[in-house]
C-alpha positions as CSV (number, residue, x, y, z in Angstrom):
1,M,-67.2,121.7,305.1
2,I,-67.7,122.3,301.4
3,V,-65.6,120.3,299.0
4,L,-65.4,122.5,296.0
5,P,-66.3,120.7,292.7
6,R,-63.7,121.1,290.0
7,L,-66.1,122.8,287.6
8,V,-67.0,125.5,290.2
9,G,-63.3,125.9,290.9
10,V,-62.6,126.5,287.2
11,L,-65.3,129.2,287.0
12,I,-63.9,131.0,290.1
13,A,-60.3,130.7,288.6
14,V,-61.4,132.2,285.3
15,M,-63.1,135.1,287.2
16,A,-59.9,135.6,289.2
17,I,-57.7,135.6,286.1
18,V,-59.9,138.1,284.4
19,H,-59.8,140.3,287.5
20,V,-56.0,140.1,287.6
21,L,-55.8,141.1,283.9
22,G,-58.0,144.1,284.8
23,V,-55.7,145.1,287.7
24,L,-52.7,144.8,285.3
25,G,-54.2,147.5,283.1
26,L,-56.9,145.9,280.9
27,G,-59.8,146.9,283.1
28,R,-61.4,149.4,280.7
29,T,-60.9,147.1,277.8
30,L,-62.5,144.1,279.6
31,D,-65.4,146.3,280.7
32,W,-66.0,147.4,277.1
33,V,-65.5,144.0,275.5
34,L,-67.2,141.7,278.1
35,G,-69.4,144.1,280.1
36,F,-73.1,144.3,279.2
37,I,-74.2,147.8,278.1
38,P,-78.0,148.0,277.5
39,A,-77.7,150.9,275.0
40,R,-75.2,148.9,272.9
41,F,-77.4,145.8,273.1
42,L,-80.3,147.8,271.9
43,A,-78.2,149.2,269.1
44,G,-77.2,145.6,268.2
45,L,-80.8,144.5,268.0
46,N,-81.4,147.4,265.5
47,G,-78.4,146.2,263.4
48,Q,-76.2,149.1,264.4
49,V,-73.6,147.0,266.2
50,G,-72.0,143.7,265.2
51,L,-73.3,140.3,266.3
52,T,-70.3,139.6,268.5
53,E,-70.5,142.9,270.3
54,T,-74.2,142.3,270.9
55,L,-74.1,138.8,272.1
56,L,-70.7,138.2,273.8
57,P,-71.5,140.5,276.7
58,L,-74.6,138.6,277.6
59,V,-72.3,135.9,278.8
60,G,-69.0,137.6,279.2
61,H,-70.1,140.1,281.9
62,V,-70.2,137.3,284.5
63,F,-66.4,137.0,284.5
64,V,-65.7,140.7,285.1
65,H,-65.7,142.3,288.6
66,G,-65.2,145.8,289.7
67,N,-62.9,145.3,292.6
68,L,-61.6,142.6,294.9
69,P,-64.5,142.6,297.4
70,H,-66.9,142.2,294.5
71,L,-64.9,139.2,293.2
72,L,-64.5,137.6,296.6
73,L,-68.2,137.9,297.5
74,N,-69.4,136.4,294.2
75,S,-66.7,133.7,294.5
76,L,-68.0,132.7,297.9
77,W,-71.7,132.5,296.8
78,L,-70.7,130.7,293.7
79,A,-68.8,128.1,295.8
80,V,-71.9,127.7,298.1
81,F,-74.7,127.5,295.6
82,G,-72.7,126.2,292.7
83,T,-71.6,123.2,294.8
84,G,-75.2,122.3,295.7
85,V,-76.4,122.5,292.1
86,V,-73.4,120.5,290.8
87,R,-74.2,117.8,293.2
88,R,-77.9,117.8,292.3
89,L,-77.0,117.5,288.6
90,A,-74.6,114.7,289.3
91,V,-71.8,116.5,287.5
92,E,-69.2,114.5,289.5
93,G,-69.6,110.8,290.1
94,A,-68.8,108.8,293.2
95,D,-65.5,108.1,291.7
96,G,-64.7,111.8,291.4
97,R,-64.8,111.8,287.6
98,T,-66.6,114.6,285.8
99,H,-69.6,113.6,283.6
100,P,-69.2,115.9,280.5
101,F,-72.9,116.0,279.6
102,N,-74.0,116.9,283.1
103,A,-71.2,119.5,283.3
104,A,-72.6,121.0,280.1
105,V,-76.1,121.1,281.7
106,F,-74.7,122.9,284.7
107,L,-72.8,125.5,282.6
108,A,-75.9,126.0,280.3
109,F,-78.0,126.7,283.4
110,F,-75.4,129.0,284.9
111,F,-74.9,131.1,281.8
112,A,-78.6,131.1,281.0
113,C,-79.3,132.6,284.4
114,G,-76.6,135.2,283.6
115,V,-78.2,136.0,280.3
116,A,-81.6,136.3,281.9
117,G,-80.2,138.7,284.5
118,A,-78.7,140.9,281.8
119,L,-81.9,141.0,279.8
120,F,-83.9,141.8,282.9
121,Y,-81.5,144.7,283.6
122,A,-81.8,145.9,280.0
123,A,-85.6,145.8,280.3
124,F,-85.5,148.3,283.1
125,N,-82.6,150.4,281.6
126,P,-83.0,150.0,277.8
127,A,-81.0,153.1,276.9
128,S,-78.5,153.1,279.7
129,P,-74.8,153.4,278.9
130,V,-73.8,152.0,282.3
131,V,-72.0,148.7,282.1
132,L,-73.2,145.7,283.9
133,I,-70.5,143.4,285.2
134,G,-70.3,140.5,287.7
135,A,-71.6,137.0,288.2
136,S,-74.4,138.0,290.6
137,G,-77.2,137.4,288.2
138,A,-76.0,134.0,287.3
139,I,-75.3,133.1,290.9
140,S,-78.8,134.3,291.9
141,G,-80.1,131.7,289.4
142,L,-78.0,129.0,291.1
143,M,-79.5,130.1,294.4
144,A,-83.0,129.9,293.0
145,G,-82.3,126.4,291.6
146,A,-81.1,125.3,295.1
147,M,-84.3,126.6,296.6
148,R,-86.2,124.0,294.6
149,F,-84.4,121.1,296.3
150,A,-82.4,122.2,299.3
151,L,-85.1,123.7,301.5
152,R,-87.2,120.6,302.0
153,P,-86.4,118.4,305.0
154,F,-87.2,115.4,302.8
155,A,-85.0,116.5,299.9
156,P,-81.5,117.5,301.1
157,F,-78.5,118.1,298.8
158,G,-77.7,115.2,296.5
159,P,-78.5,113.9,293.0
160,E,-80.4,110.9,294.3
161,Q,-82.5,112.3,297.1
162,G,-85.9,113.7,296.5
163,R,-88.0,115.3,293.8
164,L,-88.0,119.1,293.3
165,A,-90.1,121.2,295.6
166,P,-93.2,122.8,293.9
167,M,-93.4,126.5,293.4
168,S,-96.1,126.5,296.1
169,A,-93.9,125.1,298.8
170,R,-93.8,127.4,301.7
171,P,-89.9,127.5,302.1
172,V,-89.6,128.4,298.4
173,I,-92.2,131.2,298.7
174,V,-90.7,132.6,301.9
175,A,-87.1,132.5,300.7
176,S,-87.9,133.9,297.3
177,A,-90.0,136.8,298.9
178,V,-87.1,137.6,301.2
179,Y,-84.5,137.6,298.4
180,I,-86.6,139.6,295.9
181,G,-87.7,142.0,298.7
182,F,-84.2,142.7,299.7
183,N,-83.2,143.5,296.1
184,L,-86.2,145.7,295.7
185,L,-85.1,147.7,298.7
186,T,-81.8,148.4,297.0
187,A,-83.8,150.0,294.2
188,I,-84.9,152.7,296.5
189,G,-81.6,153.6,298.0
190,A,-79.1,150.9,299.1
191,G,-76.5,152.4,296.8
192,G,-72.9,151.3,296.5
193,V,-71.8,148.5,298.8
194,F,-68.5,147.5,297.1
195,G,-66.8,150.9,297.0
196,S,-65.3,152.6,294.0
197,G,-68.8,153.6,292.8
198,L,-70.1,150.1,292.3
199,T,-73.8,149.6,293.0
200,I,-76.0,146.6,293.3
201,A,-77.6,145.6,289.9
202,W,-80.9,144.5,291.6
203,E,-82.6,144.0,288.2
204,A,-80.0,141.4,287.2
205,H,-80.3,139.7,290.5
206,I,-84.1,139.4,290.3
207,G,-84.0,138.4,286.6
208,G,-81.4,135.6,287.2
209,Y,-83.3,134.4,290.3
210,L,-86.7,134.2,288.6
211,F,-85.3,132.4,285.6
212,G,-83.5,129.9,287.8
213,L,-86.6,129.4,290.0
214,F,-88.8,128.5,287.0
215,A,-86.3,127.0,284.6
216,F,-84.3,124.7,286.9
217,P,-86.6,121.7,286.6
218,L,-86.0,121.7,282.8
219,F,-82.2,121.5,283.4
220,D,-82.6,119.1,286.3
221,G,-84.6,116.8,284.0
222,C,-81.8,116.8,281.4
223,A,-79.1,115.5,283.8
224,R,-78.1,111.9,283.2
225,R,-78.1,109.9,286.5
226,S,-77.3,106.3,287.3
227,S,-80.7,106.0,289.0
228,P,-83.8,108.1,288.8
229,I,-84.7,110.5,291.6
230,S,-87.5,109.4,293.8
231,A,-88.8,110.3,297.1
232,P,-92.0,109.9,299.1
233,N,-94.6,112.6,298.9
234,P,-94.5,115.0,301.8
235,S,-97.0,114.4,304.5
């Protein structure tokens, strides 16, 4: 059974509140203010759009979802992978108290993955007026971070158990190939899966995942722990 960390619960709650606001009639406004639009971002880089309109959607898009199934699915995966990464980063101590610095490290990693996903999406669709919404890119980064410590039999979940798996570890390679391959398949025709015209933003998924896979050791090294992580080398 997963005991949901408070920080993960807060993120899910914020996403739910934003969704309720959308249902109550603010949907188009939220899509415009928080949604990431590559064409607008490009215009911002050229000085044609204000700084807030350019940068806010890089983070804000993770809180907006197109419909209830989209929100529920992302909330589920955020609960699963967010919980693992929170434990790895020692965000909550044995006494149940939140460590503010480690919480900040987790949030920085989560949002950085979201930004990476948005930028990867923009790289493939630089002039697109289609809005990108949803936390999938950020959650893909959490998944990738978990791949660096949760797939090794000698390094299960937990802040004090085991060094990170190298990029060359077979479980990391296989899991990454499957995930990226699945998302590439969506690029050639998977189409909408959430209804109401929503489609899978495979570019954001892959961008967030790749960033999380390579950058997680940097964030993992920043976490403050009561004892250093150590583990025997794999045989």
